[in-house]
GUROKE-431062 format. One record per residue (C-alpha): residue number from 1; x, y, z; residue in one letter. Coordinates in steps of 0.02 Angstrom, whole numbers. Layout:
<atoms>
> NUM;X;Y;Z;a
...
</atoms>
This chain:
<atoms>
> 1;2;-18;5;m
> 2;133;121;46;g
> 3;128;300;107;d
> 4;23;364;-39;e
> 5;-121;233;-13;g
> 6;-127;242;170;v
> 7;-139;423;177;s
> 8;-278;405;45;s
> 9;-369;286;160;l
> 10;-340;408;307;g
> 11;-430;545;197;f
> 12;-573;441;178;g
> 13;-605;387;351;l
> 14;-601;572;397;g
> 15;-769;596;319;k
> 16;-837;437;415;c
> 17;-890;553;568;i
> 18;-1009;430;657;n
> 19;-875;293;653;l
> 20;-871;213;824;s
> 21;-773;54;797;d
> 22;-633;18;674;l
> 23;-504;-117;652;t
> 24;-358;-81;522;l
> 25;-235;-234;476;e
> 26;-88;-152;388;l
> 27;53;-244;436;s
> 28;208;-260;314;e
> 29;148;-120;193;n
> 30;286;-14;176;q
> 31;208;124;267;i
> 32;331;261;328;g
> 33;319;428;427;a
> 34;212;515;288;i
> 35;92;379;284;g
> 36;71;367;464;a
> 37;48;551;476;s
> 38;-99;540;341;g
> 39;-188;390;421;l
> 40;-196;475;589;c
> 41;-246;659;521;s
> 42;-395;551;450;g
> 43;-431;469;615;l
> 44;-419;619;717;g
> 45;-587;678;630;k
> 46;-665;532;689;c
> 47;-740;615;849;s
> 48;-858;476;894;n
> 49;-725;337;874;l
> 50;-724;227;1030;q
> 51;-637;69;991;n
> 52;-476;61;884;l
> 53;-369;-71;828;t
> 54;-216;-23;716;l
> 55;-104;-168;670;q
> 56;53;-81;590;l
> 57;177;-202;631;q
> 58;344;-227;522;r
> 59;325;-54;436;n
> 60;468;83;436;q
> 61;354;215;537;i
> 62;488;285;642;g
> 63;499;408;775;e
> 64;426;563;662;e
> 65;284;448;609;g
> 66;236;396;781;v
> 67;238;580;841;s
> 68;109;622;718;d
> 69;16;453;747;l
> 70;-7;503;922;c
> 71;-56;687;884;f
> 72;-202;607;787;g
> 73;-258;491;920;l
> 74;-258;646;1033;g
> 75;-403;716;945;q
> 76;-512;556;969;c
> 77;-573;617;1141;t
> 78;-713;488;1147;n
> 79;-588;330;1123;l
> 80;-603;198;1260;q
> 81;-521;52;1191;n
> 82;-360;42;1085;l
> 83;-237;-74;1028;a
> 84;-82;-30;940;l
> 85;36;-153;854;h
> 86;200;-59;820;l
> 87;324;-212;817;e
> 88;482;-183;719;s
> 89;445;7;667;n
> 90;618;82;722;k
> 91;524;193;833;i
> 92;671;206;956;g
> 93;683;303;1123;p
> 94;597;462;1075;k
> 95;465;370;972;g
> 96;418;274;1136;a
> 97;423;441;1228;s
> 98;309;526;1098;f
> 99;193;378;1117;l
> 100;187;390;1300;g
> 101;156;580;1293;s
> 102;20;548;1182;g
> 103;-74;409;1249;l
> 104;-61;511;1413;g
> 105;-184;633;1342;k
> 106;-323;507;1307;c
> 107;-414;547;1448;a
> 108;-559;419;1429;n
> 109;-453;273;1382;l
> 110;-492;114;1488;s
> 111;-410;-19;1385;k
> 112;-239;-23;1303;l
> 113;-147;-147;1211;t
> 114;37;-96;1147;l
> 115;143;-212;1046;y
> 116;310;-140;1041;l
> 117;439;-291;1008;y
> 118;601;-253;939;n
> 119;597;-52;925;n
> 120;758;-20;1016;n
> 121;663;91;1147;i
> 122;803;84;1280;g
> 123;799;168;1446;n
> 124;757;329;1383;e
> 125;610;270;1290;g
> 126;546;156;1426;s
> 127;545;301;1561;a
> 128;450;406;1441;g
> 129;326;284;1402;l
> 130;313;249;1587;g
> 131;277;427;1620;t
> 132;131;450;1495;g
> 133;52;293;1552;l
> 134;58;357;1727;g
> 135;-56;511;1664;n
> 136;-193;380;1598;s
> 137;-276;385;1754;s
> 138;-437;297;1699;n
> 139;-346;133;1631;l
> 140;-415;-28;1693;s
> 141;-345;-154;1577;s
> 142;-163;-126;1491;l
> 143;-64;-259;1381;i
> 144;103;-198;1360;l
> 145;227;-297;1253;k
> 146;402;-228;1253;m
> 147;507;-385;1220;k
> 148;693;-365;1147;d
> 149;707;-179;1152;n
> 150;872;-155;1240;n
> 151;798;-106;1403;i
> 152;901;-86;1566;g
> 153;863;-102;1754;a
> 154;854;96;1756;i
> 155;721;111;1608;g
> 156;630;-39;1680;i
> 157;616;31;1851;s
> 158;568;199;1780;s
> 159;428;96;1689;l
> 160;371;24;1843;g
> 161;363;197;1932;y
> 162;241;270;1807;g
> 163;130;105;1802;l
> 164;111;129;1995;g
> 165;7;296;1965;k
> 166;-126;178;1858;c
> 167;-225;132;2028;n
> 168;-384;84;1940;k
> 169;-295;-61;1848;l
> 170;-382;-229;1864;s
> 171;-300;-322;1723;y
> 172;-109;-311;1682;f
> 173;-7;-405;1558;e
> 174;183;-354;1547;l
> 175;308;-425;1420;s
> 176;488;-378;1451;l
> 177;581;-544;1403;e
> 178;753;-511;1323;g
> 179;776;-359;1414;n
> 180;909;-349;1568;i
> 181;805;-325;1725;i
> 182;921;-346;1860;c
> 183;870;-311;2033;a
> 184;849;-132;2002;t
> 185;706;-162;1870;g
> 186;636;-310;1973;a
> 187;619;-193;2124;s
> 188;548;-48;2028;g
> 189;409;-157;1931;i
> 190;378;-232;2111;g
> 191;349;-62;2182;s
> 192;241;-8;2039;g
> 193;139;-159;2073;l
> 194;121;-134;2257;a
> 195;35;34;2216;k
> 196;-95;-57;2094;c
> 197;-218;-101;2242;t
> 198;-356;-155;2124;t
> 199;-257;-278;2022;l
> 200;-355;-441;2006;s
> 201;-280;-514;1851;n
> 202;-85;-509;1816;l
> 203;22;-600;1680;i
> 204;207;-562;1686;l
> 205;336;-618;1542;y
> 206;504;-607;1611;l
> 207;593;-746;1511;r
> 208;800;-724;1498;s
> 209;800;-559;1584;s
> 210;945;-579;1693;n
> 211;853;-600;1854;i
> 212;951;-667;2008;g
> 213;893;-726;2174;g
> 214;903;-558;2254;n
> 215;813;-474;2118;s
> 216;659;-562;2161;v
> 217;650;-488;2330;s
> 218;580;-328;2266;g
> 219;444;-429;2149;l
> 220;405;-526;2284;g
> 221;369;-383;2407;s
> 222;270;-299;2273;g
> 223;152;-446;2246;l
> 224;131;-469;2430;a
> 225;33;-289;2417;n
> 226;-88;-355;2289;c
> 227;-205;-415;2407;t
> 228;-346;-409;2273;n
> 229;-258;-523;2145;l
> 230;-351;-665;2101;s
> 231;-253;-735;1944;n
> 232;-68;-726;1916;l
> 233;38;-808;1782;t
> 234;233;-772;1777;i
> 235;357;-840;1651;y
> 236;525;-849;1732;f
> 237;618;-968;1630;e
> 238;804;-953;1595;s
> 239;860;-832;1729;n
> 240;959;-873;1888;q
> 241;837;-849;2036;i
> 242;900;-1010;2121;g
> 243;827;-1068;2293;d
> 244;848;-885;2358;e
> 245;737;-812;2221;g
> 246;601;-953;2245;l
> 247;583;-919;2430;s
> 248;554;-733;2398;y
> 249;433;-769;2272;l
> 250;338;-892;2386;g
> 251;344;-751;2515;y
> 252;249;-639;2413;g
> 253;127;-764;2344;l
> 254;91;-823;2521;g
> 255;19;-642;2560;k
> 256;-100;-646;2400;c
> 257;-233;-731;2507;t
> 258;-371;-702;2380;n
> 259;-264;-796;2244;l
> 260;-377;-933;2150;t
> 261;-275;-964;2005;n
> 262;-84;-970;1990;l
> 263;32;-1022;1850;t
> 264;231;-1014;1861;l
> 265;352;-1065;1736;y
> 266;520;-1080;1814;l
> 267;628;-1204;1710;e
> 268;808;-1167;1704;a
> 269;839;-1071;1852;n
> 270;960;-1166;1962;n
> 271;817;-1216;2087;i
> 272;840;-1356;2212;g
> 273;675;-1328;2299;g
> 274;677;-1212;2446;d
> 275;556;-1241;2587;a
> 276;516;-1062;2589;g
> 277;405;-1077;2423;f
> 278;311;-1223;2495;g
> 279;272;-1129;2657;s
> 280;214;-970;2542;g
> 281;98;-1076;2441;l
> 282;30;-1157;2606;a
> 283;-47;-992;2643;n
> 284;-140;-974;2491;c
> 285;-294;-1055;2551;t
> 286;-408;-1001;2413;n
> 287;-307;-1070;2284;l
> 288;-398;-1193;2166;s
> 289;-300;-1201;2007;n
> 290;-111;-1224;2013;l
> 291;4;-1256;1865;t
> 292;197;-1258;1918;l
> 293;329;-1296;1782;c
> 294;506;-1328;1859;m
> 295;566;-1475;1738;r
> 296;745;-1472;1642;n
> 297;707;-1474;1466;e
> 298;769;-1386;1307;v
> 299;654;-1234;1274;l
> 300;617;-1238;1100;r
> 301;571;-1048;1091;f
> 302;761;-988;1169;l
> 303;927;-1022;1081;v
> 304;1046;-1071;1227;k
> 305;1225;-1131;1227;i
> 306;1219;-1311;1302;k
> 307;1359;-1268;1435;s
> 308;1260;-1107;1489;e
> 309;1100;-1212;1511;r
> 310;1179;-1338;1620;q
> 311;1232;-1193;1734;k
> 312;1046;-1145;1770;s
> 313;972;-1314;1764;n
> 314;848;-1357;1904;n
> 315;897;-1487;2030;k
> 316;745;-1525;2131;i
> 317;795;-1644;2265;s
> 318;693;-1771;2380;a
> 319;680;-1634;2507;t
> 320;633;-1509;2371;g
> 321;497;-1625;2314;g
> 322;441;-1662;2490;s
> 323;432;-1468;2542;s
> 324;332;-1435;2391;l
> 325;206;-1571;2436;g
> 326;201;-1491;2617;s
> 327;143;-1326;2548;g
> 328;14;-1413;2444;l
> 329;-77;-1507;2576;r
> 330;-119;-1351;2658;k
> 331;-213;-1280;2503;c
> 332;-371;-1334;2551;a
> 333;-466;-1288;2396;n
> 334;-346;-1344;2279;l
> 335;-464;-1446;2136;s
> 336;-339;-1429;1976;n
> 337;-155;-1462;1995;l
> 338;-20;-1487;1854;t
> 339;165;-1516;1906;l
> 340;305;-1516;1787;y
> 341;448;-1602;1869;l
> 342;536;-1697;1729;d
> 343;724;-1732;1733;n
> 344;757;-1691;1906;n
> 345;829;-1793;2065;k
> 346;660;-1810;2172;i
> 347;696;-2000;2198;g
> 348;603;-2119;2295;q
> 349;583;-2000;2460;t
> 350;543;-1862;2367;g
> 351;392;-1953;2263;a
> 352;333;-2040;2420;s
> 353;320;-1861;2505;g
> 354;240;-1793;2369;l
> 355;111;-1919;2366;g
> 356;67;-1926;2545;s
> 357;49;-1736;2539;c
> 358;-68;-1747;2392;l
> 359;-173;-1878;2487;g
> 360;-220;-1722;2599;k
> 361;-291;-1628;2444;c
> 362;-476;-1688;2481;t
> 363;-543;-1584;2341;h
> 364;-433;-1626;2213;l
> 365;-521;-1678;2051;s
> 366;-396;-1643;1901;n
> 367;-209;-1688;1926;l
> 368;-70;-1702;1803;t
> 369;98;-1753;1869;l
> 370;252;-1752;1752;h
> 371;387;-1851;1831;l
> 372;486;-1926;1689;h
> 373;667;-1970;1735;n
> 374;671;-1941;1922;n
> 375;741;-2110;1989;k
> 376;583;-2134;2083;i
> 377;598;-2328;2092;g
> 378;477;-2453;2168;d
> 379;470;-2381;2342;e
> 380;438;-2198;2277;g
> 381;308;-2250;2146;v
> 382;210;-2354;2280;s
> 383;214;-2219;2402;g
> 384;149;-2106;2266;l
> 385;0;-2214;2224;g
> 386;-37;-2236;2419;s
> 387;-54;-2057;2425;g
> 388;-156;-2025;2276;l
> 389;-270;-2167;2335;g
> 390;-337;-2050;2466;k
> 391;-389;-1922;2335;c
> 392;-569;-1985;2330;t
> 393;-633;-1854;2231;n
> 394;-505;-1869;2090;l
> 395;-591;-1887;1920;q
> 396;-451;-1846;1785;n
> 397;-284;-1904;1811;l
> 398;-124;-1914;1700;t
> 399;41;-1976;1754;l
> 400;192;-1975;1669;k
> 401;330;-2095;1757;l
> 402;420;-2150;1605;s
> 403;615;-2186;1632;k
> 404;600;-2207;1830;n
> 405;675;-2385;1870;q
> 406;507;-2445;1912;i
> 407;477;-2641;1920;d
> 408;343;-2761;1943;a
> 409;331;-2717;2128;n
> 410;310;-2520;2104;g
> 411;184;-2551;1958;t
> 412;73;-2658;2066;s
> 413;85;-2540;2218;g
> 414;50;-2389;2113;l
> 415;-101;-2465;2028;c
> 416;-167;-2532;2208;s
> 417;-171;-2361;2260;g
> 418;-259;-2302;2107;l
> 419;-383;-2436;2125;g
> 420;-447;-2341;2274;k
> 421;-485;-2192;2165;c
> 422;-667;-2233;2159;t
> 423;-730;-2084;2061;n
> 424;-583;-2089;1937;l
> 425;-664;-2081;1750;s
> 426;-508;-2025;1640;n
> 427;-324;-2098;1665;l
> 428;-179;-2076;1566;t
> 429;-30;-2179;1639;l
> 430;136;-2171;1540;h
> 431;260;-2313;1600;l
> 432;393;-2318;1451;k
> 433;571;-2362;1492;g
> 434;535;-2451;1643;n
> 435;545;-2643;1665;n
> 436;363;-2678;1724;i
> 437;362;-2862;1660;g
> 438;213;-2969;1640;a
> 439;183;-2972;1834;a
> 440;194;-2783;1832;g
> 441;59;-2778;1697;k
> 442;-42;-2915;1794;f
> 443;-34;-2788;1947;g
> 444;-76;-2640;1838;l
> 445;-240;-2732;1775;c
> 446;-279;-2794;1940;s
> 447;-272;-2616;2021;g
> 448;-344;-2523;1895;l
> 449;-497;-2657;1875;g
> 450;-558;-2582;2038;k
> 451;-576;-2408;1963;c
> 452;-770;-2450;1918;t
> 453;-808;-2271;1859;k
> 454;-665;-2279;1730;l
> 455;-727;-2244;1554;s
> 456;-568;-2190;1474;n
> 457;-388;-2260;1486;l
> 458;-234;-2221;1382;a
> 459;-81;-2334;1447;l
> 460;100;-2301;1367;y
> 461;205;-2469;1401;l
> 462;291;-2497;1252;y
> 463;241;-2682;1260;v
> 464;355;-2752;1125;s
> 465;357;-2948;1190;n
> 466;209;-3037;1108;q
> 467;214;-3161;1237;k
> 468;202;-3026;1378;d
> 469;54;-2936;1314;q
> 470;-120;-2949;1420;l
> 471;-282;-2915;1349;n
> 472;-345;-2770;1421;f
> 473;-509;-2782;1354;q
> 474;-544;-2935;1457;q
> 475;-470;-2862;1597;v
> 476;-569;-2699;1594;f
> 477;-742;-2736;1569;v
> 478;-890;-2606;1528;g
> 479;-909;-2450;1421;d
> 480;-725;-2411;1450;k
> 481;-617;-2341;1294;n
> 482;-441;-2413;1307;v
> 483;-290;-2365;1216;a
> 484;-120;-2448;1242;k
> 485;45;-2421;1162;n
</atoms>
């Protein structure tokens, strides 16, 4: 389309004086500063515009174009909901500051979405954007995507200061991946969040942001002040928070007494499983849905040198697994739980301790446990099964236990426990890479045969010996759907 085409579009839109809702998809159209100016000159005449989405990613708008863009938007005095996609537009520090200043003049703006990936905003731009957003006093919902913008700790701290003035925010989504947050930046974000007392929904994307253990202290303190927070998701992968940072995080979460839904991604953080984190979770008495990912696995979306990843691998031990379970057992309202703990060092004691504690979660109805390659052994898996057998309200269960040195006795012990889950209707069980043998398969069928309400069963056993195979359809009678591999 180019500058000429988009300017003509803007001229035409300027005559649509009754327009209230508008979405324009103009990505990758070779639009420069002149085109952006022409477009927003027209939009500025749409005095009744309330909802606007502009997808302008991967053009060449630059700082001058953003300045004119914001001037036009400032004329839309009735604008309430705005989404701007400006990824890869070379707006730079000055462009981000112009953007913040312009948005701060949209007095009626209540919902704002900004995609600013890959614009080399830097500290100056981040600070200017934060100052402008701080003037948007009516914002209730904010989505701010600033991944890969060469922002340092000072710029992020300044952004946090501005965001702290948005005291009506109830929904906030912030992406700072690939920037350099450090202790100062994390503290600044935490300080800002602490002032958002009406915040109920928060999503933080902080992957690969140079966050160490001490850096989490300020963030945890900020979360502790978000007493109305009910839904929280944090992507923390590939930092270096360690047990110290995990403890700080647990402290903050423990103060969020209204938290009902929590999702944490903590892969590649040099975590051993500090008891302080479990203690924090124990205070989240209203928690009903929890997803916790602390596995060791190559992340597909990150390019890392192998030696660097090895330094940050999690190493959750038996003590770590047990202390996590100790925290979960006190979450009396927990009904949905997903744990990713693959490739750690939980061992027999940790698995037994985790199972024992989960048996105290009497409201648990949906459970997914990823425990691949943890050297659990027969004793550990039997203890896990014994604990799960006390989860009498469990309806949906997925257990991934491949490569855990489990033999026939362990398989029989596990399924003996699962046979007591009388309300179980859907079960997926992975036991590949173990040595359960014919006796183990018989114990599996004997135990699961007692699950009279089981309607859907998926077994992953890698049965390769025709002589060893059992006819599962003969053992599991009724209307059960059975799949095995």
